[in-house]
C-alpha positions as CSV (number, residue, x, y, z in Angstrom):
1,M,0.0,0.0,0.0
2,M,1.3,3.4,-1.0
3,R,2.6,5.5,1.9
4,F,0.8,8.8,2.5
5,D,3.3,11.6,2.7
6,P,2.1,14.6,4.8
7,I,0.3,17.4,3.0
8,A,0.1,20.9,4.4
9,I,-2.9,23.2,4.4
10,V,-1.5,26.6,3.6
11,G,-4.6,28.6,2.7
12,Q,-8.3,28.6,3.6
13,G,-11.5,30.4,2.4
14,C,-15.2,29.9,2.6
15,V,-18.7,31.1,1.7
16,L,-20.9,29.5,4.2
17,P,-24.2,30.4,6.0
18,G,-23.3,33.2,8.4
19,A,-19.6,32.9,7.7
20,F,-17.6,34.4,4.8
21,H,-14.3,33.7,6.5
22,P,-13.0,30.6,8.4
23,D,-12.5,32.8,11.5
24,A,-16.3,33.6,11.4
25,L,-17.1,29.9,11.2
26,T,-14.8,29.2,14.1
27,K,-16.4,31.9,16.2
28,A,-19.9,30.7,15.4
29,I,-19.0,27.1,16.4
30,F,-17.5,28.2,19.8
31,D,-20.4,30.5,20.4
32,K,-22.8,27.6,19.7
33,Q,-24.6,29.5,17.0
34,L,-27.1,27.8,14.7
35,L,-26.4,28.9,11.1
36,Y,-29.7,27.7,9.6
37,G,-33.2,28.9,9.9
38,P,-36.7,29.2,8.4
39,V,-37.0,29.9,4.7
40,A,-40.1,31.6,3.3
41,P,-41.8,29.6,0.5
42,G,-41.7,32.7,-1.7
43,E,-37.9,32.9,-1.3
44,L,-37.8,29.5,-3.1
45,G,-40.3,30.5,-5.7
46,V,-43.1,28.4,-4.3
47,P,-46.4,30.4,-5.0
48,S,-48.7,31.3,-2.2
49,G,-51.5,29.0,-3.5
50,S,-49.2,25.9,-3.6
51,R,-50.5,22.6,-2.3
52,N,-47.0,22.0,-0.9
53,R,-47.2,22.6,2.8
54,Q,-43.7,21.5,3.5
55,K,-41.7,23.4,6.2
56,F,-38.7,25.0,4.6
57,V,-35.6,25.3,6.8
58,S,-32.1,25.6,5.5
59,G,-28.6,27.1,6.0
60,R,-28.6,29.8,3.3
61,V,-25.8,32.1,2.0
62,R,-27.1,35.6,2.4
63,G,-25.4,38.9,1.6
64,F,-22.8,37.4,-0.7
65,D,-23.0,40.4,-3.1
66,T,-21.5,42.6,-0.3
67,V,-18.2,40.6,-0.4
68,F,-18.0,39.4,-4.0
69,D,-15.8,41.4,-6.4
70,P,-16.4,40.1,-10.0
71,K,-13.3,42.0,-11.2
72,R,-10.9,40.2,-8.9
73,A,-11.1,36.9,-10.9
74,R,-10.0,38.6,-14.1
75,L,-12.0,36.2,-16.1
76,K,-12.1,36.5,-19.9
77,S,-14.3,33.6,-20.8
78,V,-17.4,34.8,-18.9
79,D,-18.7,37.9,-17.1
80,A,-18.1,37.1,-13.5
81,A,-20.8,39.5,-12.4
82,T,-23.4,37.2,-14.0
83,L,-22.2,33.9,-12.6
84,D,-24.5,31.5,-10.9
85,P,-23.6,30.9,-7.2
86,V,-22.5,27.4,-8.2
87,C,-19.5,29.2,-9.8
88,S,-19.2,32.5,-7.9
89,W,-19.2,30.9,-4.4
90,P,-16.3,28.4,-4.9
91,L,-14.5,31.0,-7.1
92,H,-14.6,33.5,-4.2
93,A,-13.6,30.9,-1.6
94,A,-10.7,29.7,-3.8
95,L,-9.4,33.2,-4.4
96,D,-9.6,33.9,-0.7
97,A,-7.7,30.7,0.1
98,W,-5.1,31.5,-2.6
99,K,-4.6,35.0,-1.1
100,D,-4.5,33.6,2.4
101,A,-1.7,31.3,1.2
102,G,0.3,34.3,-0.1
103,G,-0.2,33.4,-3.8
104,P,2.2,30.5,-3.9
105,K,4.9,30.8,-6.6
106,V,4.2,27.7,-8.7
107,R,4.4,26.8,-12.4
108,A,1.0,27.0,-14.1
109,S,1.3,23.4,-15.2
110,A,2.1,22.3,-11.6
111,L,-1.1,23.8,-10.1
112,G,-4.1,21.6,-10.0
113,V,-7.8,22.4,-9.2
114,F,-10.1,19.9,-7.7
115,V,-13.8,20.7,-7.0
116,A,-16.4,18.7,-5.2
117,N,-19.8,19.7,-6.7
118,L,-23.3,18.3,-6.2
119,S,-24.5,17.3,-9.7
120,Y,-28.1,18.5,-9.4
121,P,-29.3,21.6,-11.2
122,S,-28.4,24.9,-9.7
123,A,-30.9,27.8,-9.5
124,G,-29.6,29.2,-12.7
125,H,-29.8,25.8,-14.5
126,V,-33.5,25.5,-13.3
127,D,-34.3,29.0,-14.4
128,Y,-32.8,28.3,-17.9
129,A,-34.8,25.1,-18.3
130,S,-38.0,26.7,-17.0
131,R,-37.7,29.5,-19.5
132,L,-37.3,27.0,-22.3
133,W,-40.3,25.0,-21.2
134,R,-42.4,28.2,-20.9
135,G,-41.4,29.2,-24.4
136,E,-39.4,32.3,-23.1
137,E,-36.0,33.5,-24.1
138,P,-33.5,31.5,-22.0
139,A,-30.8,33.1,-19.9
140,D,-27.1,32.5,-20.0
141,P,-26.4,29.1,-21.6
142,N,-23.5,28.7,-19.2
143,S,-26.1,28.0,-16.6
144,V,-26.4,24.4,-17.8
145,R,-22.7,23.8,-17.3
146,N,-23.0,23.7,-13.5
147,S,-21.1,20.4,-13.2
148,E,-17.7,21.3,-14.7
149,L,-17.7,25.1,-14.9
150,P,-16.6,25.9,-11.3
151,A,-13.4,24.0,-11.7
152,L,-12.7,25.6,-15.1
153,L,-13.3,29.1,-13.8
154,I,-11.1,28.7,-10.7
155,A,-8.3,27.4,-12.9
156,E,-8.8,30.3,-15.3
157,A,-8.7,32.8,-12.4
158,L,-5.5,31.3,-11.0
159,R,-3.9,30.7,-14.4
160,A,-3.6,27.1,-13.5
161,R,-2.8,24.6,-16.3
162,G,-2.4,21.5,-14.3
163,P,-5.2,18.9,-13.8
164,R,-8.6,20.3,-13.1
165,L,-11.7,18.3,-12.4
166,A,-15.1,18.4,-10.7
167,L,-16.4,15.3,-8.9
168,D,-19.5,14.2,-7.1
169,A,-19.3,11.5,-4.4
170,A,-22.4,12.8,-2.6
171,C,-21.8,13.7,1.0
172,A,-18.2,12.5,0.9
173,S,-17.3,14.6,-2.2
174,S,-14.9,17.1,-0.6
175,L,-12.8,14.5,1.2
176,Y,-12.6,12.5,-2.1
177,A,-11.4,15.7,-3.8
178,I,-8.8,16.1,-1.1
179,E,-7.6,12.5,-1.5
180,I,-7.2,12.9,-5.2
181,A,-5.3,16.2,-4.8
182,C,-3.0,14.7,-2.2
183,R,-2.2,11.8,-4.5
184,K,-1.3,14.2,-7.3
185,L,1.0,16.1,-4.9
186,Q,2.6,12.9,-3.6
187,T,3.4,11.6,-7.0
188,G,4.9,14.9,-8.1
189,A,2.3,15.4,-10.8
190,I,1.7,18.9,-9.3
191,D,3.3,21.1,-6.7
192,C,0.3,22.9,-5.4
193,A,-3.5,22.1,-5.3
194,V,-6.6,24.2,-4.8
195,V,-9.4,22.0,-3.5
196,A,-12.9,23.5,-3.3
197,G,-16.4,22.2,-2.5
198,V,-19.7,23.8,-3.4
199,N,-23.3,23.0,-2.9
200,A,-25.4,25.5,-4.8
201,T,-28.1,23.1,-6.0
202,D,-31.5,24.9,-6.3
203,N,-32.6,25.0,-2.6
204,L,-36.0,23.8,-3.5
205,I,-34.6,20.6,-5.1
206,L,-32.8,19.9,-1.8
207,H,-36.0,20.2,0.2
208,I,-38.3,18.2,-2.0
209,G,-35.5,15.6,-2.8
210,F,-34.7,14.9,0.8
211,K,-38.4,14.8,1.6
212,A,-38.9,12.2,-1.1
213,L,-36.1,10.1,0.6
214,N,-37.7,10.6,4.0
215,A,-34.4,12.1,5.1
216,I,-35.4,15.7,5.8
217,S,-36.3,16.9,9.3
218,P,-40.1,17.8,9.4
219,S,-39.4,19.7,12.6
220,G,-36.7,21.8,10.9
221,R,-34.0,20.9,13.5
222,S,-30.6,19.5,12.9
223,R,-30.0,17.3,15.9
224,P,-27.1,14.8,15.4
225,F,-26.7,12.2,18.2
226,V,-30.0,13.0,19.7
227,Q,-33.0,10.7,20.5
228,G,-36.0,11.7,18.5
229,A,-34.0,13.5,15.8
230,D,-36.1,13.3,12.7
231,G,-33.8,14.0,9.8
232,L,-31.3,16.5,8.3
233,V,-31.5,20.2,7.5
234,P,-30.0,20.9,4.0
235,S,-27.6,23.8,3.7
236,E,-25.6,25.5,0.9
237,G,-22.2,27.2,0.5
238,A,-18.6,26.7,-0.6
239,A,-15.2,26.2,1.0
240,A,-11.6,25.9,-0.3
241,V,-8.1,25.1,0.8
242,V,-4.7,25.3,-0.7
243,L,-2.4,22.3,-0.3
244,K,1.3,21.7,-0.7
245,R,3.7,18.9,0.2
246,L,4.8,19.4,3.8
247,H,8.4,19.2,3.0
248,D,8.0,22.0,0.4
249,V,6.7,24.5,3.0
250,E,8.9,27.5,3.4
251,P,9.8,28.7,6.9
252,A,7.8,31.8,6.6
253,E,4.6,30.1,5.4
254,R,1.6,29.6,7.7
255,V,0.4,26.1,8.0
256,Y,-3.1,25.5,9.4
257,G,-2.8,21.8,9.7
258,V,-1.3,18.7,8.2
259,I,-3.2,16.0,6.4
260,R,-1.7,12.7,7.5
261,G,-4.0,10.2,5.7
262,V,-7.2,9.9,3.8
263,G,-9.1,6.6,3.4
264,V,-12.0,6.0,0.9
265,S,-14.2,3.1,0.3
266,N,-17.6,2.2,-1.1
267,D,-20.2,-0.1,0.4
268,G,-23.1,0.4,-2.0
269,R,-23.4,-3.3,-2.8
270,R,-23.7,-4.3,0.9
271,K,-27.1,-3.0,1.8
272,G,-28.2,-0.7,-1.1
273,L,-27.5,2.8,-2.2
274,L,-29.3,4.5,0.7
275,A,-28.6,2.1,3.6
276,P,-25.4,2.9,5.6
277,S,-23.0,0.1,6.3
278,G,-20.8,0.2,9.4
279,D,-18.4,-2.3,7.8
280,G,-17.9,0.0,4.8
281,Q,-17.4,3.0,7.0
282,Q,-14.8,1.1,9.0
283,D,-13.1,0.2,5.7
284,S,-12.4,3.9,5.0
285,M,-11.1,4.4,8.5
286,R,-8.8,1.4,8.4
287,R,-7.3,2.5,5.1
288,A,-6.6,6.0,6.4
289,Y,-4.6,4.7,9.3
290,D,-2.9,2.0,7.2
291,V,-1.5,4.5,4.7
292,S,-0.5,7.0,7.4
293,G,1.0,4.5,9.9
294,I,-0.8,6.3,12.7
295,D,-2.3,4.5,15.6
296,P,-6.1,5.2,15.8
297,L,-5.8,5.5,19.5
298,S,-3.7,8.7,19.1
299,I,-6.8,10.6,17.8
300,D,-7.9,13.3,20.2
301,Y,-11.2,14.3,18.6
302,L,-13.6,12.7,16.1
303,E,-15.7,14.9,13.8
304,C,-18.5,12.6,12.8
305,H,-20.6,12.7,9.7
306,A,-23.7,12.5,11.9
307,T,-26.6,14.3,10.1
308,G,-29.5,13.7,12.5
309,T,-31.1,10.8,10.7
310,P,-32.0,8.1,13.3
311,V,-30.6,5.1,11.4
312,G,-27.5,6.8,10.0
313,D,-26.4,8.3,13.3
314,G,-26.8,5.0,15.1
315,V,-24.9,3.0,12.5
316,E,-22.0,5.5,12.4
317,V,-21.7,5.8,16.2
318,T,-21.7,2.0,16.6
319,A,-19.1,1.5,13.8
320,S,-16.9,4.3,15.2
321,A,-17.0,3.1,18.7
322,A,-16.0,-0.4,17.6
323,F,-13.2,0.9,15.4
324,F,-11.7,3.1,18.1
325,E,-12.2,0.4,20.7
326,G,-9.4,0.7,23.3
327,A,-9.6,4.4,23.6
328,A,-10.4,5.4,27.1
329,R,-12.3,8.5,25.9
330,L,-12.7,10.0,22.5
331,P,-14.3,13.5,22.4
332,T,-16.7,13.6,19.4
333,G,-18.9,16.1,17.6
334,S,-20.6,17.1,14.4
335,L,-20.8,20.5,12.6
336,K,-24.2,19.5,11.3
337,A,-25.7,20.6,14.7
338,N,-24.5,24.2,13.9
339,A,-24.7,24.5,10.2
340,G,-27.0,21.7,8.9
341,H,-25.9,19.4,6.2
342,L,-23.6,21.1,3.6
343,I,-23.5,17.9,1.6
344,T,-20.6,18.3,-0.9
345,V,-19.0,20.9,1.3
346,A,-19.4,19.0,4.5
347,G,-15.9,17.6,4.7
348,L,-14.2,20.9,3.9
349,A,-16.3,22.8,6.4
350,S,-15.4,20.2,9.1
351,L,-11.8,20.6,8.1
352,L,-12.1,24.4,8.7
353,K,-13.8,23.6,12.0
354,L,-10.8,21.5,13.2
355,T,-8.1,23.9,12.0
356,G,-9.8,26.6,13.9
357,A,-10.0,24.5,17.0
358,M,-6.3,23.6,16.7
359,E,-5.4,27.3,16.5
360,R,-7.5,27.9,19.7
361,E,-6.0,24.7,21.3
362,T,-9.6,24.0,22.3
363,L,-11.9,21.0,21.6
364,P,-15.2,22.3,20.2
365,S,-18.6,21.5,21.5
366,T,-21.7,20.4,19.7
367,P,-25.1,22.0,20.5
368,I,-27.2,19.1,21.8
369,D,-31.0,19.4,21.9
370,G,-32.2,16.4,23.9
371,Q,-31.0,13.1,25.2
372,L,-28.2,11.2,23.4
373,I,-29.1,8.2,21.4
374,D,-28.5,4.8,23.0
375,A,-25.6,4.0,20.6
376,A,-23.7,7.0,22.0
377,S,-24.3,6.1,25.7
378,G,-21.9,3.8,27.5
379,T,-19.2,4.1,24.8
380,Q,-15.8,5.9,24.7
381,L,-17.3,8.4,22.3
382,D,-17.9,11.5,24.4
383,I,-20.2,13.9,22.6
384,L,-18.8,17.2,23.8
385,Q,-21.5,19.6,25.0
386,S,-19.0,22.1,26.3
387,A,-15.7,23.2,24.9
388,E,-12.6,22.1,26.8
389,P,-8.8,22.7,26.5
390,W,-7.2,20.5,23.9
391,E,-4.4,18.8,25.8
392,I,-1.5,17.2,24.0
393,R,-1.5,13.5,24.6
394,N,0.9,12.0,22.0
395,G,3.3,14.9,21.3
396,V,1.0,16.5,18.8
397,R,-2.7,17.3,18.5
398,R,-4.6,15.0,16.1
399,A,-8.2,14.7,14.9
400,A,-10.2,12.8,12.4
401,I,-13.1,13.6,10.1
402,S,-15.7,11.1,8.7
403,N,-17.9,11.7,5.7
404,F,-20.4,9.0,4.5
405,G,-22.5,9.6,1.5
406,F,-25.3,8.2,-0.7
407,G,-24.2,5.3,-2.9
408,G,-22.0,4.0,-0.1
409,N,-19.3,6.6,-0.6
410,N,-17.2,6.7,2.5
411,A,-14.2,8.8,3.5
412,H,-12.1,9.4,6.6
413,L,-9.3,12.0,7.0
414,I,-6.6,12.3,9.7
415,L,-5.6,15.9,10.5
416,E,-2.5,16.8,12.6
417,E,-1.5,20.2,14.0
418,Y,1.6,21.7,12.4
419,R,4.8,21.7,14.4
420,P,7.9,22.9,12.6
421,T,10.0,20.5,14.6
422,R,8.1,17.6,13.1
423,R,8.5,18.7,9.6
424,P,10.1,16.1,7.3
425,S,13.3,17.0,5.5
426,R,13.1,18.0,1.9
427,P,14.1,15.1,-0.4
428,R,17.1,15.6,-2.6
429,S,14.9,15.0,-5.7
430,R,11.3,15.6,-6.3
431,P,9.1,12.5,-6.4
432,K,8.5,11.2,-9.9
433,Q,5.3,9.7,-11.3
434,S,5.3,6.0,-11.6
435,A,6.5,4.8,-15.0
436,E,4.4,1.7,-15.0
437,D,2.4,1.0,-18.1
438,I,-1.4,1.2,-17.9
439,V,-3.2,-1.5,-19.7
440,I,-6.8,-1.3,-21.1
441,C,-8.1,-4.8,-20.5
442,G,-11.7,-4.3,-21.3
443,A,-13.8,-1.9,-23.4
444,A,-17.3,-1.4,-24.5
445,I,-19.4,1.1,-26.4
446,M,-23.1,2.0,-26.9
447,A,-24.0,4.3,-29.7
448,G,-27.5,5.3,-30.9
449,P,-29.6,2.2,-31.5
450,D,-26.6,-0.1,-31.2
451,R,-26.7,-1.3,-27.6
452,N,-23.4,-3.1,-27.4
453,T,-19.9,-3.2,-28.9
454,D,-20.6,-6.0,-31.4
455,A,-23.6,-4.0,-32.8
456,V,-21.5,-0.9,-33.2
457,L,-18.7,-2.8,-34.9
458,R,-21.1,-4.4,-37.3
459,R,-22.4,-1.0,-38.3
460,L,-18.9,0.3,-38.8
461,M,-17.8,-2.7,-40.8
462,N,-20.7,-2.6,-43.2
463,Q,-20.2,-0.5,-46.3
464,P,-21.5,2.0,-46.8
465,V,-21.7,2.9,-43.1
466,L,-25.3,3.6,-42.2
467,P,-26.1,6.6,-39.9
468,A,-26.8,5.4,-36.4
469,G,-29.7,7.7,-35.4
470,P,-31.0,8.2,-31.9
471,A,-31.1,5.6,-29.1
472,A,-34.5,4.0,-29.3
473,E,-34.3,2.3,-25.9
474,I,-31.8,1.9,-23.1
475,G,-31.9,-0.7,-20.3
476,A,-29.9,-2.5,-17.7
477,D,-30.3,-5.8,-15.9
478,A,-31.8,-5.3,-12.4
479,A,-30.2,-8.4,-11.0
480,S,-26.6,-7.5,-12.0
481,A,-27.2,-3.9,-11.0
482,R,-28.6,-5.0,-7.6
483,T,-31.3,-2.4,-8.1
484,P,-35.1,-2.8,-7.9
485,P,-36.7,-2.8,-11.3
486,R,-38.9,0.1,-10.3
487,D,-35.9,2.2,-9.4
488,L,-34.2,1.3,-12.7
489,V,-37.3,2.5,-14.7
490,Q,-36.9,5.9,-13.0
491,S,-33.2,6.2,-13.6
492,E,-31.7,8.7,-16.0
493,P,-30.9,7.2,-19.4
494,Q,-27.2,8.1,-19.0
495,Q,-27.1,5.9,-15.8
496,L,-28.7,3.0,-17.6
497,A,-26.3,3.4,-20.5
498,I,-23.3,3.4,-18.2
499,L,-24.5,0.3,-16.4
500,S,-25.0,-1.5,-19.7
501,V,-21.6,-0.7,-21.2
502,V,-19.8,-1.5,-17.9
503,E,-21.4,-4.9,-17.8
504,D,-20.4,-5.4,-21.5
505,A,-16.8,-4.3,-20.8
506,L,-16.4,-6.5,-17.7
507,S,-17.7,-9.6,-19.5
508,S,-14.2,-10.4,-20.9
509,V,-12.2,-9.3,-17.8
510,R,-11.0,-11.6,-15.0
511,A,-12.5,-10.6,-11.7
512,A,-10.1,-8.3,-9.8
513,D,-9.6,-7.7,-6.1
514,K,-12.7,-5.7,-5.2
515,A,-10.9,-4.1,-2.2
516,R,-8.4,-2.6,-4.7
517,T,-10.8,-1.7,-7.5
518,G,-11.9,1.8,-8.1
519,V,-14.9,3.0,-10.1
520,I,-14.9,6.3,-11.9
521,T,-17.7,7.4,-14.3
522,A,-17.9,10.6,-16.4
523,M,-21.4,12.0,-16.7
524,G,-23.1,15.4,-16.5
525,C,-25.9,16.8,-14.4
526,A,-29.3,15.2,-15.1
527,A,-31.0,18.2,-16.7
528,D,-34.5,16.6,-16.5
529,S,-34.4,16.8,-12.7
530,A,-35.0,20.6,-13.2
531,R,-38.6,19.6,-13.8
532,W,-39.1,18.9,-10.1
533,P,-38.8,22.5,-8.8
534,F,-40.5,23.7,-12.0
535,R,-43.5,21.5,-11.1
536,E,-43.6,23.0,-7.6
537,R,-43.3,26.5,-8.8
538,C,-46.2,26.0,-11.2
539,D,-48.5,24.8,-8.4
540,T,-50.8,27.8,-8.0
541,G,-53.8,25.7,-7.0
542,P,-55.9,22.6,-7.6
543,G,-56.7,23.5,-11.2
544,V,-53.2,23.1,-12.4
545,D,-52.3,19.7,-14.1
546,L,-48.9,19.2,-12.4
547,D,-48.5,15.7,-13.8
548,S,-48.3,17.1,-17.3
549,I,-45.1,18.8,-16.2
550,A,-43.5,16.0,-14.2
551,P,-44.8,13.1,-12.1
552,A,-44.8,13.6,-8.3
553,L,-41.3,13.1,-7.0
554,D,-40.5,9.9,-5.2
555,S,-37.3,8.3,-3.8
556,S,-36.6,6.2,-6.9
557,M,-36.6,9.4,-9.1
558,V,-34.1,11.1,-6.7
559,L,-31.8,8.1,-6.9
560,G,-32.3,7.8,-10.6
561,A,-31.0,11.4,-11.1
562,M,-27.9,11.1,-9.0
563,A,-25.0,11.7,-11.3
């Protein structure tokens, strides 16, 4: 297993509910502030006559226009003043983090940009689609590029020409982005990385989507670890960090913390896409400590994913208590109690929480509203309800962050405070990328009406080559996909196409070690899911035929649109 060389955090920035700077977030946490609150239906575009009586509560970014300077980015490809928040929020956070890092002197080709981004339509995307459906003149066409555009614009603003990508691993996205950035740094592919996370999905989509999954809190309270907690509170925002190899840090540079290890895993096949698996969560923890060489019992504080869902919190606390068995006491908390669930930004926001706590040398508390769940009672996990001094137990302060997302995406990160005396010496030569050859051992294609590779080849080999035309139908096998047929029927066509071609490609490949097999798919935001909020915003009373716009949203549709 590849060793995880330490990575330094040298810059930070954020655009979060109630916090446009990491220091503001730290203050809010230690003041036990709640950064979410009621949202008026009209603010989400829900008409007064709507039949939707849902209670809207969210952590919302307000007043961003007072801090955002469109000219600062010096963008030439777009007008920064017209950007959708899915682009402007992470751009602002990244530029703040870059400035905070002192604008590192790095070759353009050695600077990478990695963005965690929720692949559901943003408010601008929904507005664009709604205008089209109403027969009106659509707005900026860049609105539909909400998946990849944030990473491209950050790279343009920083003049970065290294790798740049956007990814979606649900609630674990930002820790996945950090893991990829760290690997690029460790192999020498880049010398500096900007990692950002953004959740600027149309806020109405978050509410009706999580309601369809029975995951949203009807009471509008985010209460992780608490008996009677009834679900999560969705929040929005962005955060960013600048990363360098620790041994490249200059003596005058400020270091907020050191990433010592990141472990990722997936447990989607164990219990299903929505059911959390304690074993899968422990897999990610185990991998983080294996690559770092750090003893789990040296962790001083555990930042849990805990969102306030009864099943999810219980599974996570039980799995964490078992993994850290042997610890006499492990102070524990969750930012969700303060800020709600930031989804793709959750990991980065928790990272800012911990760097702020390390700077204060104080363990942060979690606002607790009620009695703790049974799983948290009688274990070594101590849900801190009051801040306390962060004593040094093992020569250095250490903490860990867990993020567990839909689809079984799990991530666990180990953070250590920076101590110049523990800084590794600079190697005589920079690490080089592995020269090992990469072999393509299986491939498949679907094109138009040709649903497998053989059909495509037959069309190409026939003379003259006949035009393919559109895809008449797309399908996937429910048994091999381990997905109920009803859910498959509601899936986006691009998901079904990917399932089909993957099954075709794997048919000629010998089974590999699943513990060492990664899965990466390239796909865009499911534009059709913009119909959900459009449907809600057209609901002006009983006389409106909403089903002609889109069917009533259910859990299978939400899953089917996950990109």
